[in-house]
C-alpha positions in Angstrom: 0.0 0.0 0.0 1.3 3.4 -0.9 1.9 6.0 1.8 -0.6 8.8 2.0 0.4 12.2 0.6 1.0 14.8 3.3 -0.3 18.4 3.1 0.8 21.5 4.9 -2.1 23.5 6.3 -2.2 27.1 7.6 -4.6 28.5 10.1 -4.2 32.1 9.1 -2.6 33.1 12.4 1.0 32.0 11.7 0.5 28.3 12.7 1.0 25.4 10.3 0.3 21.7 10.6 1.1 18.6 8.6 -1.9 16.5 7.7 -1.8 13.1 6.2 -4.1 12.2 3.3 -6.7 14.2 1.2 -9.5 13.2 3.6 -7.8 14.6 6.5 -6.9 17.8 4.6 -10.6 18.2 3.5 -11.8 17.7 7.1 -9.7 20.7 8.3 -10.8 23.1 5.5 -14.3 23.9 6.9 -12.6 24.7 10.2 -10.6 27.6 8.7 -7.4 25.7 7.7 -6.1 26.2 4.1 -3.5 24.6 2.0 -0.1 26.1 2.5 3.5 26.0 1.4 6.0 24.5 3.8 6.5 26.7 6.9 8.8 29.7 6.9 11.0 31.2 9.6 8.2 33.0 11.5 5.8 30.1 11.6 4.7 27.9 14.5 4.4 24.2 13.8 2.2 21.7 15.5 4.2 18.7 16.7 3.3 15.4 18.6 5.5 13.4 20.9 5.9 9.8 19.8 5.9 8.3 23.3 3.2 10.2 25.3 1.3 11.7 22.4 1.3 15.2 23.7 1.0 18.1 21.2 2.6 21.5 21.2 3.4 24.4 18.9 7.1 24.9 18.2 8.9 27.7 16.3 9.8 26.3 12.9 13.4 27.2 13.5 13.6 24.7 16.4 11.9 21.7 14.7 15.3 20.0 13.9 16.3 20.3 17.6 13.1 18.5 18.8 13.0 15.6 16.3 15.7 13.6 18.0 13.7 14.0 21.3 10.7 12.2 19.8 8.7 15.1 18.3 7.4 15.2 14.8 5.1 17.5 12.7 1.4 16.6 13.0 -2.1 17.7 12.5 -3.6 20.2 14.9 -5.3 18.9 18.1 -9.0 17.9 17.8 -11.5 20.8 17.9 -13.3 21.0 21.2 -17.0 21.6 20.6 -18.8 22.4 23.9 -22.2 21.5 22.3 -21.4 17.9 21.2 -18.9 17.0 23.9 -19.6 14.1 26.3 -19.9 16.6 29.1 -21.1 19.9 27.5 -19.8 23.1 28.9 -23.2 24.5 29.8 -23.9 21.6 32.2 -22.1 22.8 35.3 -23.0 23.3 38.9 -23.9 27.0 39.7 -21.4 28.8 41.8 -22.8 30.4 45.0 -21.7 34.0 45.2 -21.7 35.9 48.5 -22.5 39.5 48.3 -21.5 41.7 51.2 -23.5 44.8 52.2 -21.9 48.0 51.2 -20.4 50.2 53.9 -22.6 52.9 55.3 -21.6 56.5 54.5 -21.0 57.2 58.2 -18.5 54.3 58.4 -16.7 55.6 55.4 -16.4 59.1 56.9 -15.1 57.7 60.2 -12.4 55.7 58.3 -11.3 58.8 56.5 -11.1 60.8 59.8 -9.1 58.1 61.5 -6.7 57.6 58.6 
């Protein structure tokens, strides 16, 4: 089986990602990512660690320094959608807020006279 073609994608804010396959590329287009040239000196690149799977953005100039440490270019992290997540963001316990009574004008005048 032939390896899938890889595509550089750009988010419009200086960050690029490397996606594998036309299906993956087409999945990111509606989310604001566009086809791009390989990254330039001022770009940030999404990278994933091969052991723990963590992702982070790295300056393009440092990519070669991180590859020997197990990092490689990758697609951006999955989009978090609070409306279709397993635990939607709008289902939270309300926070009780304590409101204190404002100081009386007489107490404020006394504090100023003492200070």
